[in-house]
N, C-alpha and C positions, 0 to 999 in steps of 0.2 A: 842414650840412656847413661846415667851416672853410675859409676862403680862405687861411689862413696855412700856410706851409711852414717847418718847423724842420729845420736841418741842423747836426749836431754838428760842431764844429771841433776840440775837444780836451778832454782831462781832464788837468789839470796842477796840482800842488801843492794837491790837494784841491778844486779848483774845476772843475766841468763847464761848458763853454762851447759855445754854439751861435749860429747866425744865423737870425733869423726874417725871412722875406720875405712880401710880399703885404699889408702893412698901411700905409696912408698915414698913419694916426694911431696913437698909442701903443696897442698891444693890451693887453688885460687878461690877464695870464699868471699862473698859480700853479703851484707844484711841491709834490707831496705824497709822503709816504713812509708806507705803512701807514695811509692815510687822514688823516694829520696834515700840516698845513701846514709846509713847510720855510721857515725864516726867512732873511732877508738876501739874497734873490734880487734881482738888479738887471737892469734893462732899459734900454739906452741906444741912441739913434739912432746908426746906423753910417754917417754920411756921406751915402750915397745915400738918396733918398726911398724909403720902403718897406722899408728894411733896419734891423733892430734887433739889437743884441748882447745875448744873454742870458747871465748868469753866475749859476751855482748853487753856492755854497759848500756842500760836503757836511759837515755837522756831525760832529765826531769821535765824539760819543756814538751816532751811527747806524752807525758802522763796527764790525762784529762778525762772528763766525764765521757762515758760511752765505751765503745770497743775499739781498741788499738791493736792492729795485727802487724807483726813483723815477719818478714820472709827471709830465709837463709838460702842463698843461691850457690850452686856450684858453677862458677863462671866458665870453667873449661867445657863442661857439658851443656851449658845454657839451661840448666834445670833448677827448679826449686827443691832443695833437700828437705826442708822442714819449715814449719811456721810456729810462732807462739803468739798468744793473745793476752792482752791485759784488759780487764773489764773493771771500770770504776764508776763511782757516782750514782746518779739516778738510774741508769740502765741496770746496774747491778742490783739496786734495791728492789726494783720492780720484778726482776727475775727471781730473786730469792723469795719475796713475798708470794709470788705466784706458785713457786715450787712448794713452799710450806703449806699454802692453802690446799694444793693438790694432795700432799701427803696427809693432811688432816682428814680430807674427805675419804681417802683410801683407808685410813686407820678406822674411821667411824664405820665404813662399810664392813671391814673385817670384824670389828667388835660385834656388829649386828649379826653377821653370819655365824660367828662363834657362839653367841648367846642362843641363837635359834638352834644350832647343832646340839648344844648342851640340853636344851629343853626337849628336843626330839629324841635324844638317846637316854633320857632318864626313865 
């Protein structure tokens, strides 16, 4: 079991960033997408002992329609520390439309229940 903890800090301008804690020495970290190594991943000590800043530039050629999942591994422990997912294109559109439709149905149900409650309490 890994002693490391990875906490996402942000995704900005195509770079996923996180902070790794629990490692006095530089940990061996790798990031994969569909089993292939992601290049240009950087890990820098972040001031305090045991804190490391991880930066994962998401390659443009890996951004496409559908769901893309990236895995961050602790190579020493042989475990996955974290994952992050990018969703784009048609897959995202269908999910959002379905969610909005569900929210509309729930809102209509709440409006009917509220109106019924108001009529019954008058």
